N, CA, C and O atoms as a GROMACS GRO file, in nm:
protein
  360
    1MET      N    1  -0.851   0.902   1.178
    1MET     CA    2  -0.767   0.836   1.080
    1MET      C    3  -0.698   0.942   0.996
    1MET      O    4  -0.764   1.034   0.947
    2SER      N    5  -0.567   0.932   0.978
    2SER     CA    6  -0.494   1.029   0.898
    2SER      C    7  -0.478   0.978   0.756
    2SER      O    8  -0.466   0.858   0.732
    3VAL      N    9  -0.477   1.071   0.662
    3VAL     CA   10  -0.457   1.037   0.522
    3VAL      C   11  -0.308   1.037   0.494
    3VAL      O   12  -0.238   1.133   0.525
    4GLN      N   13  -0.260   0.929   0.436
    4GLN     CA   14  -0.119   0.923   0.398
    4GLN      C   15  -0.106   0.982   0.259
    4GLN      O   16  -0.171   0.936   0.165
    5ARG      N   17  -0.022   1.084   0.245
    5ARG     CA   18  -0.013   1.160   0.121
    5ARG      C   19   0.131   1.196   0.093
    5ARG      O   20   0.206   1.232   0.183
    6ALA      N   21   0.169   1.187  -0.033
    6ALA     CA   22   0.302   1.230  -0.077
    6ALA      C   23   0.282   1.331  -0.190
    6ALA      O   24   0.201   1.308  -0.280
    7VAL      N   25   0.356   1.441  -0.186
    7VAL     CA   26   0.352   1.541  -0.292
    7VAL      C   27   0.487   1.538  -0.362
    7VAL      O   28   0.592   1.549  -0.298
    8LEU      N   29   0.483   1.524  -0.495
    8LEU     CA   30   0.605   1.515  -0.576
    8LEU      C   31   0.603   1.620  -0.685
    8LEU      O   32   0.497   1.661  -0.731
    9GLN      N   33   0.722   1.663  -0.724
    9GLN     CA   34   0.734   1.756  -0.836
    9GLN      C   35   0.806   1.686  -0.950
    9GLN      O   36   0.903   1.613  -0.929
   10LEU      N   37   0.757   1.710  -1.070
   10LEU     CA   38   0.820   1.657  -1.190
   10LEU      C   39   0.850   1.773  -1.285
   10LEU      O   40   0.766   1.860  -1.305
   11GLN      N   41   0.968   1.772  -1.341
   11GLN     CA   42   1.001   1.870  -1.444
   11GLN      C   43   0.934   1.828  -1.574
   11GLN      O   44   0.886   1.716  -1.585
   12ARG      N   45   0.930   1.917  -1.670
   12ARG     CA   46   0.873   1.884  -1.801
   12ARG      C   47   0.940   1.757  -1.854
   12ARG      O   48   1.062   1.744  -1.849
   13ASP      N   49   0.861   1.665  -1.904
   13ASP     CA   50   0.903   1.534  -1.955
   13ASP      C   51   0.953   1.440  -1.845
   13ASP      O   52   1.006   1.333  -1.876
   14GLY      N   53   0.937   1.478  -1.718
   14GLY     CA   54   0.970   1.388  -1.608
   14GLY      C   55   0.879   1.266  -1.611
   14GLY      O   56   0.765   1.275  -1.656
   15PHE      N   57   0.930   1.154  -1.563
   15PHE     CA   58   0.858   1.027  -1.574
   15PHE      C   59   0.865   0.950  -1.443
   15PHE      O   60   0.969   0.948  -1.377
   16LEU      N   61   0.755   0.888  -1.406
   16LEU     CA   62   0.750   0.799  -1.290
   16LEU      C   63   0.686   0.668  -1.331
   16LEU      O   64   0.589   0.666  -1.406
   17SER      N   65   0.741   0.560  -1.282
   17SER     CA   66   0.679   0.429  -1.296
   17SER      C   67   0.628   0.392  -1.158
   17SER      O   68   0.707   0.377  -1.065
   18LEU      N   69   0.498   0.376  -1.144
   18LEU     CA   70   0.436   0.350  -1.015
   18LEU      C   71   0.387   0.206  -1.010
   18LEU      O   72   0.316   0.161  -1.101
   19ARG      N   73   0.423   0.133  -0.906
   19ARG     CA   74   0.386  -0.007  -0.891
   19ARG      C   75   0.325  -0.030  -0.753
   19ARG      O   76   0.359   0.039  -0.657
   20ASP      N   77   0.237  -0.127  -0.744
   20ASP     CA   78   0.180  -0.171  -0.617
   20ASP      C   79   0.107  -0.060  -0.542
   20ASP      O   80   0.115  -0.052  -0.420
   21LEU      N   81   0.037   0.024  -0.614
   21LEU     CA   82  -0.042   0.131  -0.552
   21LEU      C   83  -0.189   0.117  -0.586
   21LEU      O   84  -0.261   0.216  -0.596
   22GLN      N   85  -0.235  -0.008  -0.603
   22GLN     CA   86  -0.374  -0.037  -0.636
   22GLN      C   87  -0.467   0.037  -0.539
   22GLN      O   88  -0.458   0.021  -0.418
   23GLY      N   89  -0.556   0.118  -0.595
   23GLY     CA   90  -0.653   0.190  -0.514
   23GLY      C   91  -0.607   0.326  -0.464
   23GLY      O   92  -0.686   0.402  -0.408
   24ALA      N   93  -0.479   0.358  -0.483
   24ALA     CA   94  -0.430   0.491  -0.446
   24ALA      C   95  -0.486   0.592  -0.546
   24ALA      O   96  -0.532   0.555  -0.654
   25THR      N   97  -0.482   0.719  -0.510
   25THR     CA   98  -0.530   0.826  -0.596
   25THR      C   99  -0.415   0.917  -0.634
   25THR      O  100  -0.335   0.956  -0.549
   26ILE      N  101  -0.407   0.952  -0.762
   26ILE     CA  102  -0.309   1.051  -0.808
   26ILE      C  103  -0.387   1.176  -0.847
   26ILE      O  104  -0.487   1.170  -0.918
   27SER      N  105  -0.338   1.290  -0.800
   27SER     CA  106  -0.403   1.419  -0.828
   27SER      C  107  -0.302   1.511  -0.894
   27SER      O  108  -0.184   1.511  -0.857
   28CYS      N  109  -0.347   1.590  -0.989
   28CYS     CA  110  -0.264   1.691  -1.051
   28CYS      C  111  -0.288   1.823  -0.977
   28CYS      O  112  -0.399   1.876  -0.977
   29LEU      N  113  -0.184   1.874  -0.913
   29LEU     CA  114  -0.194   2.001  -0.840
   29LEU      C  115  -0.155   2.118  -0.929
   29LEU      O  116  -0.212   2.227  -0.920
   30GLU      N  117  -0.054   2.095  -1.016
   30GLU     CA  118  -0.008   2.196  -1.112
   30GLU      C  119   0.044   2.122  -1.234
   30GLU      O  120   0.092   2.010  -1.223
   31GLY      N  121   0.034   2.185  -1.350
   31GLY     CA  122   0.088   2.126  -1.472
   31GLY      C  123  -0.012   2.037  -1.544
   31GLY      O  124  -0.133   2.052  -1.530
   32THR      N  125   0.042   1.943  -1.621
   32THR     CA  126  -0.039   1.848  -1.697
   32THR      C  127   0.029   1.712  -1.693
   32THR      O  128   0.149   1.701  -1.718
   33LEU      N  129  -0.048   1.608  -1.661
   33LEU     CA  130   0.006   1.473  -1.649
   33LEU      C  131  -0.058   1.381  -1.752
   33LEU      O  132  -0.178   1.388  -1.778
   34TRP      N  133   0.024   1.296  -1.809
   34TRP     CA  134  -0.022   1.191  -1.901
   34TRP      C  135  -0.003   1.059  -1.828
   34TRP      O  136   0.109   1.025  -1.789
   35ILE      N  137  -0.110   0.984  -1.809
   35ILE     CA  138  -0.105   0.860  -1.731
   35ILE      C  139  -0.147   0.743  -1.818
   35ILE      O  140  -0.250   0.747  -1.885
   36THR      N  141  -0.065   0.638  -1.815
   36THR     CA  142  -0.095   0.514  -1.885
   36THR      C  143  -0.098   0.403  -1.782
   36THR      O  144   0.000   0.382  -1.711
   37HIS      N  145  -0.209   0.331  -1.774
   37HIS     CA  146  -0.222   0.218  -1.682
   37HIS      C  147  -0.184   0.089  -1.754
   37HIS      O  148  -0.212   0.074  -1.873
   38ASP      N  149  -0.120  -0.003  -1.682
   38ASP     CA  150  -0.087  -0.134  -1.738
   38ASP      C  151  -0.214  -0.202  -1.788
   38ASP      O  152  -0.318  -0.197  -1.722
   39ALA      N  153  -0.205  -0.264  -1.904
   39ALA     CA  154  -0.314  -0.344  -1.962
   39ALA      C  155  -0.442  -0.264  -1.986
   39ALA      O  156  -0.551  -0.322  -1.990
   40ASP      N  157  -0.431  -0.132  -2.003
   40ASP     CA  158  -0.548  -0.049  -2.032
   40ASP      C  159  -0.514   0.039  -2.152
   40ASP      O  160  -0.422   0.121  -2.143
   41PRO      N  161  -0.584   0.026  -2.262
   41PRO     CA  162  -0.551   0.102  -2.382
   41PRO      C  163  -0.589   0.250  -2.375
   41PRO      O  164  -0.554   0.328  -2.464
   42HIS      N  165  -0.661   0.291  -2.270
   42HIS     CA  166  -0.708   0.429  -2.259
   42HIS      C  167  -0.616   0.511  -2.169
   42HIS      O  168  -0.609   0.487  -2.048
   43ASP      N  169  -0.545   0.606  -2.228
   43ASP     CA  170  -0.459   0.696  -2.152
   43ASP      C  171  -0.545   0.806  -2.089
   43ASP      O  172  -0.657   0.831  -2.132
   44ILE      N  173  -0.489   0.870  -1.988
   44ILE     CA  174  -0.560   0.975  -1.914
   44ILE      C  175  -0.474   1.100  -1.911
   44ILE      O  176  -0.354   1.092  -1.883
   45LEU      N  177  -0.532   1.215  -1.938
   45LEU     CA  178  -0.465   1.344  -1.919
   45LEU      C  179  -0.528   1.410  -1.798
   45LEU      O  180  -0.650   1.426  -1.791
   46LEU      N  181  -0.444   1.449  -1.703
   46LEU     CA  182  -0.493   1.520  -1.584
   46LEU      C  183  -0.446   1.664  -1.586
   46LEU      O  184  -0.328   1.692  -1.610
   47GLN      N  185  -0.539   1.754  -1.561
   47GLN     CA  186  -0.511   1.897  -1.546
   47GLN      C  187  -0.523   1.931  -1.398
   47GLN      O  188  -0.574   1.850  -1.321
   48PRO      N  189  -0.477   2.050  -1.356
   48PRO     CA  190  -0.490   2.088  -1.216
   48PRO      C  191  -0.634   2.072  -1.166
   48PRO      O  192  -0.730   2.114  -1.230
   49GLY      N  193  -0.645   2.009  -1.048
   49GLY     CA  194  -0.775   1.986  -0.987
   49GLY      C  195  -0.838   1.853  -1.023
   49GLY      O  196  -0.940   1.816  -0.966
   50GLN      N  197  -0.778   1.780  -1.116
   50GLN     CA  198  -0.831   1.650  -1.155
   50GLN      C  199  -0.753   1.538  -1.088
   50GLN      O  200  -0.637   1.556  -1.051
   51ALA      N  201  -0.818   1.422  -1.074
   51ALA     CA  202  -0.756   1.307  -1.008
   51ALA      C  203  -0.809   1.179  -1.070
   51ALA      O  204  -0.912   1.179  -1.137
   52CYS      N  205  -0.737   1.069  -1.046
   52CYS     CA  206  -0.786   0.937  -1.088
   52CYS      C  207  -0.729   0.831  -0.994
   52CYS      O  208  -0.627   0.852  -0.928
   53ALA      N  209  -0.797   0.718  -0.990
   53ALA     CA  210  -0.750   0.605  -0.910
   53ALA      C  211  -0.645   0.528  -0.990
   53ALA      O  212  -0.652   0.520  -1.113
   54LEU      N  213  -0.549   0.471  -0.919
   54LEU     CA  214  -0.443   0.394  -0.982
   54LEU      C  215  -0.475   0.246  -0.980
   54LEU      O  216  -0.536   0.196  -0.886
   55GLY      N  217  -0.433   0.177  -1.084
   55GLY     CA  218  -0.440   0.033  -1.087
   55GLY      C  219  -0.312  -0.024  -1.028
   55GLY      O  220  -0.243   0.043  -0.951
   56SER      N  221  -0.279  -0.147  -1.064
   56SER     CA  222  -0.160  -0.210  -1.007
   56SER      C  223  -0.032  -0.151  -1.061
   56SER      O  224   0.072  -0.157  -0.995
   57GLY      N  225  -0.035  -0.093  -1.181
   57GLY     CA  226   0.083  -0.030  -1.237
   57GLY      C  227   0.045   0.084  -1.329
   57GLY      O  228  -0.054   0.076  -1.401
   58ALA      N  229   0.125   0.189  -1.326
   58ALA     CA  230   0.097   0.305  -1.411
   58ALA      C  231   0.226   0.377  -1.443
   58ALA      O  232   0.321   0.377  -1.363
   59ALA      N  233   0.230   0.440  -1.559
   59ALA     CA  234   0.339   0.529  -1.597
   59ALA      C  235   0.283   0.670  -1.602
   59ALA      O  236   0.174   0.693  -1.655
   60VAL      N  237   0.358   0.764  -1.545
   60VAL     CA  238   0.314   0.904  -1.538
   60VAL      C  239   0.422   0.990  -1.602
   60VAL      O  240   0.539   0.981  -1.566
   61GLN      N  241   0.382   1.075  -1.697
   61GLN     CA  242   0.475   1.169  -1.758
   61GLN      C  243   0.419   1.309  -1.744
   61GLN      O  244   0.300   1.332  -1.765
   62ALA      N  245   0.506   1.402  -1.708
   62ALA     CA  246   0.468   1.543  -1.696
   62ALA      C  247   0.484   1.608  -1.834
   62ALA      O  248   0.594   1.610  -1.888
   63LEU      N  249   0.376   1.660  -1.889
   63LEU     CA  250   0.384   1.728  -2.018
   63LEU      C  251   0.438   1.869  -2.004
   63LEU      O  252   0.483   1.929  -2.102
   64LYS      N  253   0.432   1.921  -1.883
   64LYS     CA  254   0.500   2.046  -1.845
   64LYS      C  255   0.530   2.034  -1.696
   64LYS      O  256   0.479   1.943  -1.631
   65ALA      N  257   0.611   2.122  -1.643
   65ALA     CA  258   0.646   2.113  -1.501
   65ALA      C  259   0.519   2.094  -1.419
   65ALA      O  260   0.422   2.168  -1.436
   66SER      N  261   0.520   1.994  -1.331
   66SER     CA  262   0.398   1.955  -1.261
   66SER      C  263   0.425   1.923  -1.115
   66SER      O  264   0.536   1.889  -1.076
   67ARG      N  265   0.320   1.936  -1.037
   67ARG     CA  266   0.322   1.894  -0.897
   67ARG      C  267   0.206   1.798  -0.880
   67ARG      O  268   0.092   1.828  -0.918
   68ILE      N  269   0.234   1.680  -0.822
   68ILE     CA  270   0.132   1.577  -0.808
   68ILE      C  271   0.120   1.535  -0.662
   68ILE      O  272   0.213   1.551  -0.583
   69ALA      N  273   0.004   1.480  -0.629
   69ALA     CA  274  -0.017   1.424  -0.496
   69ALA      C  275  -0.058   1.278  -0.513
   69ALA      O  276  -0.141   1.246  -0.598
   70LEU      N  277   0.000   1.192  -0.432
   70LEU     CA  278  -0.040   1.052  -0.425
   70LEU      C  279  -0.101   1.029  -0.288
   70LEU      O  280  -0.039   1.060  -0.186
   71GLU      N  281  -0.222   0.976  -0.285
   71GLU     CA  282  -0.290   0.948  -0.158
   71GLU      C  283  -0.311   0.799  -0.143
   71GLU      O  284  -0.353   0.730  -0.237
   72ALA      N  285  -0.282   0.750  -0.024
   72ALA     CA  286  -0.294   0.607   0.005
   72ALA      C  287  -0.437   0.560  -0.010
   72ALA      O  288  -0.531   0.634   0.015
   73PRO      N  289  -0.452   0.434  -0.051
   73PRO     CA  290  -0.586   0.378  -0.053
   73PRO      C  291  -0.638   0.362   0.089
   73PRO      O  292  -0.559   0.350   0.183
   74GLN      N  293  -0.768   0.362   0.104
   74GLN     CA  294  -0.827   0.346   0.236
   74GLN      C  295  -0.783   0.212   0.294
   74GLN      O  296  -0.782   0.110   0.224
   75GLY      N  297  -0.747   0.212   0.422
   75GLY     CA  298  -0.704   0.089   0.489
   75GLY      C  299  -0.559   0.052   0.462
   75GLY      O  300  -0.521  -0.063   0.481
   76ALA      N  301  -0.477   0.149   0.416
   76ALA     CA  302  -0.337   0.119   0.385
   76ALA      C  303  -0.256   0.090   0.510
   76ALA      O  304  -0.146   0.034   0.501
   77GLY      N  305  -0.308   0.125   0.628
   77GLY     CA  306  -0.238   0.096   0.753
   77GLY      C  307  -0.125   0.193   0.780
   77GLY      O  308  -0.107   0.293   0.709
   78GLN      N  309  -0.048   0.163   0.882
   78GLN     CA  310   0.060   0.251   0.924
   78GLN      C  311   0.187   0.233   0.842
   78GLN      O  312   0.273   0.322   0.840
   79GLN      N  313   0.200   0.120   0.774
   79GLN     CA  314   0.320   0.096   0.693
   79GLN      C  315   0.331   0.205   0.587
   79GLN      O  316   0.230   0.251   0.533
   80SER      N  317   0.452   0.246   0.558
   80SER     CA  318   0.473   0.349   0.457
   80SER      C  319   0.436   0.293   0.320
   80SER      O  320   0.515   0.221   0.258
   81TRP      N  321   0.318   0.324   0.273
   81TRP     CA  322   0.269   0.270   0.146
   81TRP      C  323   0.347   0.322   0.028
   81TRP      O  324   0.358   0.252  -0.072
   82VAL      N  325   0.404   0.444   0.036
   82VAL     CA  326   0.481   0.498  -0.076
   82VAL      C  327   0.608   0.416  -0.096
   82VAL      O  328   0.654   0.400  -0.209
   83SER      N  329   0.666   0.364   0.012
   83SER     CA  330   0.789   0.285  -0.001
   83SER      C  331   0.766   0.155  -0.076
   83SER      O  332   0.861   0.094  -0.124
   84ARG      N  333   0.642   0.110  -0.088
   84ARG     CA  334   0.610  -0.011  -0.165
   84ARG      C  335   0.611   0.018  -0.314
   84ARG      O  336   0.624  -0.074  -0.395
   85ALA      N  337   0.598   0.144  -0.352
   85ALA     CA  338   0.595   0.180  -0.494
   85ALA      C  339   0.736   0.190  -0.549
   85ALA      O  340   0.830   0.222  -0.477
   86VAL      N  341   0.750   0.161  -0.675
   86VAL     CA  342   0.877   0.180  -0.742
   86VAL      C  343   0.869   0.315  -0.811
   86VAL      O  344   0.796   0.330  -0.909
   87LEU      N  345   0.941   0.414  -0.760
   87LEU     CA  346   0.940   0.548  -0.815
   87LEU      C  347   1.072   0.568  -0.888
   87LEU      O  348   1.178   0.575  -0.825
   88ARG      N  349   1.067   0.578  -1.020
   88ARG     CA  350   1.189   0.590  -1.097
   88ARG      C  351   1.182   0.710  -1.190
   88ARG      O  352   1.116   0.704  -1.294
   89PRO      N  353   1.250   0.819  -1.154
   89PRO     CA  354   1.256   0.931  -1.251
   89PRO      C  355   1.333   0.886  -1.374
   89PRO      O  356   1.432   0.812  -1.362
   90ALA      N  357   1.291   0.929  -1.491
   90ALA     CA  358   1.360   0.891  -1.614
   90ALA      C  359   1.485   0.975  -1.633
   90ALA      O  360   1.557   0.958  -1.731
   0.00000   0.00000   0.00000
């Protein structure tokens, strides 16, 4: 089974709105990420080497130039799971 993974770069203050990625994992490869999940009052700061699972919706902001990895949830199938997400740079 192959892992479906996307690596993205964000400039400082870059922003992504992620939707429909329930169970996917976001990892910080470089930089610092601020993550806010829908309906969750607890924000998350990720440093290089740290990761967290995504809920149904999340906003991600790069506090400095960053590189992130998104990994598909287990059982995502062959369909391009990243294409289901709404990725909108600010």
